[in-house]
N, C-alpha and C positions, 0 to 999 in steps of 0.2 A: 974484851970487846969494847970498843970506843965508838960513840956516836956524837955528832955535833949537829946542831941546827940553828939557824938564824932567821928571825922573823921581823919584818917592818911593822912597827907598832901602828903606823898609819893604816896599813892593810887591815889590821884587826879592827881598828876604829871604824873604818868604812863598812866591814861586814857587821859589826855590832850595831851601827846606825841603820843598816839595811834590814837586818832580821831581828833587832831588838834583843831583849834578854834571852830569847830562846836560842840565839846563836851559841852561847856558852854551853847550853845543854847538849850540843852536838858533840862535844869532846870532853866535857867535865862532868863529874858526879856532883851531887848537892853540896858535899863538904868542900869540894874544890872550888865550886862557885862562890860559897861563902868566903873563902880565902882571897878570891880574885876580885878585888874592889876596883881595880883600874885596868884601862886597856893595856898598859905596860905589863901588868902582872898576867893578864890574859895571854898576851903574846909570849911571855916567858913560859907559861904553862903549856901553851901550844908547842913551843920549841922543845920542851922537855919530852913531850910524848912522841914527837917526830924523831928526836935524838935516840930515844930508846929503840924505836923501830929500825932506825938505821944501824945501831949497834947490833941488833939481832939479825940484820941482813935481810929483812923481809918487807920492810915498809909497813904502813897501816894497811892491814888486809884481814882476811879471814884468820890468818895465823896470829895476828896481833891487832886487837882493836884498840881504840882510844881508851875504852873502859877496862882493859887488862892492865892498865898503868894508873896507879893512884898517887897523886902528889899530896903530901901533907907537910907540916912545919913542926920543928922541935920547939921546946920552951924558949929557946933563944932566937926563934924566927928563921932558923936555917931550913932550907928545903930538903926533903927526903922523898924517896920514891918507894912504893910498895908494888911488886909485880904479882899478877894473878898466879895461882898455882899452876894453871895451864902453861903460862910462859916459863915459869921456874922449871917445870918438868920437861917441856918439849925443847927448851934451849939450854938445859942444865945450868941455870943461873942460880947461884947461892947468895950473892951480894951485889947491891946496886948502889952506886954513888952519883950524885948530881950536883951541878953548879949552875947557877943562873945569874946573868948579868944583863944590865940595860944601860945603853949609852947612845947618844946621837941618833935617837929615833929608831933604834933597834934592840931587840932582846935576842940573847944567845944562850943556849943551853948546851952543856957538855955532860955526857953520861959515861960512866965506866961500869960495865957488868962483868962480874966474875963467876 
């Protein structure tokens, strides 16, 4: 299953300016917030979570919440994702790969679930 999402970094900047630091708490856990120091990283993380939900074919919903998807980084700073047991079982996913890129005021994420 493949999912892709693109987010305008300016959109994230506006939401963060409007809601403050609590904005990130709507879709990231504390560890993810600590990793996301810039608006471009926040946009990339948002895109990852949307891309996962698209790959699953359900969108962000009761079947797949933002908090069922955790983003972390390797020692070499490569992004990785961990899915909740609920997602792994309900959608029969055993492996998840992700790529995030930022350019031209946009963040894009591509996710492959197997």
